[in-house]
N, C-alpha and C positions, 0 to 999 in steps of 0.2 A: 550478305554484307561484306566487308573487307576482315571486320573481326574474326567472323566464322568460318570466314576460308581460312583463316590464318591459326585459328585453333582446331578446326578440323585437319590442317597439313601438321599442325603441331604433337597431335595423338599416333598420325602413323611414324612420326621420323626418332628418329634414337641419336645420343650424343649431341653434340655441338648442332647438329643442322637443327632437333630439336629445339635445345637451347635458345637459340635462334629466332626463331617462330614461339617460342613464349616471351622471350624478350620483347619481340616487335608489339606481342598481344598487351605484355605489360605497359608497354608506352603507350600504347591506344586508350587503354582505361585508365592510366593515367591523366592524361590530357584532358580525357573527359570528365575528370574529378571524381571517380570511381577507384578511392584509394585501396577496399575491402578487395576488388577482384587484381589492380595490378600489385598490391603483394602477394596472394598466391600464384599469379604468373610469375614474377620474378623469382618466388620462392622454386616455381618448375622449373623455369630458365635454369638458375644456380645447378640444382640437382642434376639435370640434363648436363651442364656444361663440366661437373664434377664426374660422370659417371662416363665422360668419353673416353678414348682408349688414351688417345692425346691432350689431356684437358689445358684447355686455351686461359693462361690466367686474367688477360684482358676478360674475357667472357665472365670468368666468376667474378671479378672484384666488382665490375659494372653488376653484376647482378645482384651481389650487395648490397653498392653503394644504394642503389634504386628502391632496391627491395628496402633498406633503411629511412629513404625518403619517404616513401607510401607508408610506411609505420610511423614515423613522425607527424604525418600529415593527420593521423590515427592518433595521435598522440601516444602511443604505446612506446615510452620513449628506453624503454628499458630494452627492447627489440632494437630498436633504432641504433642504441649505442651499441650492443652487441655487433649488429654489424658494418657497422659504418671503421670500428675498432678493427674488424677482421679483412675488413677491404683495404686497410691503408697496407698489408702488406702484398696487395696485389696491383694496386693502380701506382703505375709510375711514373705520369704525366704530371711535372710539378704542377700546373692550371688548378689541373682535377683535383689534385691531393690538396690544394688548396680551398678548395668547394667541398672535399671531405673534411677538414681539420674546421672551417666554418660551421657546417653541422653538428659536426662532433660539439663545439663549444656550447652549440645554442641548443643539444641534446643534454648535454650535462649544464648547462644552468638551468634547465625544465628540473631538473632529477637536484635541483640544489646542491650540486659538486663544484663551489666557486672556484675551489684550485686548480681542480683539471680542466675546467670550463677555460682559464684564462689563459695556460699552458697550450690548450688548443687553436687559444685565438693566436697567440704568437706562432704556433706552429703555422698555422695557416697564413698570417702575414709573410713568412718566411718564404714560403711556398711561393707565394705571389710574386713577391720581388726574386726569388729565383728564377720563375717564368718569365722576367721582364716585364709583368702588370702589373705597373705604379698605380694603374685605375683601381683596377680589384681589390690592393693592397690598401686603399682610400675607403672603399667599399666596407671591407672587413673590419676599419679600424671605427668606422662610424656604426657598424652593428654592432661591434664590442663596445665603443662608448655609452648605447644605449642602453643594452645591457647592464651597467656598471652601474648607469640613472636608475633604472628601474630596480635596483638592486638596491641603491642607496633609499630610494621611497618605502623601502618596506622593513627599514631596520630600525631598530629602538636606539644605536648606538648610534649617540651625537658625535664621537670619535671617528667611528668607525662611516656615519656619513658623510661627513666631511672628507675623510681620506679617500672614499666612492669617486666622490664630486670631482674632487683632484684630478684622480686617474682618469675618469670622462671627460673631463675637461682636454688634458693632455691628449686623448685618444684624436678627441675631433683637432685639436692642432695639429698633430701628426697628417692626418687624414685629411687636411686642407693644404700641408705639402705636397704631398704627395696628388692632389689633383690638381695645385698651379705646374707641378711640372707635369704634367699629362697635357697643360696646355686648358682647364674644364673651369673655368674663373667661377663659374655659377656655382659648382659643387662646391668650390675653396673658398667663397664667400658664407654659404650658405654653413659648411660646417665652421666656419669660423666665429657668425654670427651665434650657433648654436651652443659654443665653448663660451663665448662670454657669456650666455643667458643660464649658464648652470648652476649657477650659485643665487639664481636668483628666487 
């Protein structure tokens, strides 16, 4: 199989070449839903990229990012958070950075680090807008709104619950504006409907 050929090649290679082979194997495992093996492959890719005489920051950053996503899928949130934070200094592309901060925000939310999660959501939105992707910014705002509403559903404080629901509705309204800007009328309408139902 292609996977076996890739792994055999990886064992024989060193540095960046081995890193690329292990990274490809990680992608194959990940796309088949085998997150344990994808995590292992991205970890090997990361080590191989780091061992190169001239380490490539792209390979290191992408390996950390994909390792983190595999860990997130396995609900190993501490490992996911560590690698997402580390990858942030290697990933330069604004859109990629927006997706990294989005995953970091969701990871922090799962770890109940709510203030940090809110900051990461804001950084994700800022990077999406810096990359001129209003649709992605709208999607991030929609996810942020859902997490706020989810948190409102588990708090015992009525005051905090109201504040979180208000924030959630505000995020959905902002999302609708970005979707409207990109001429995504259906998405904009859905976001506004959800915002109006937030308090019900």
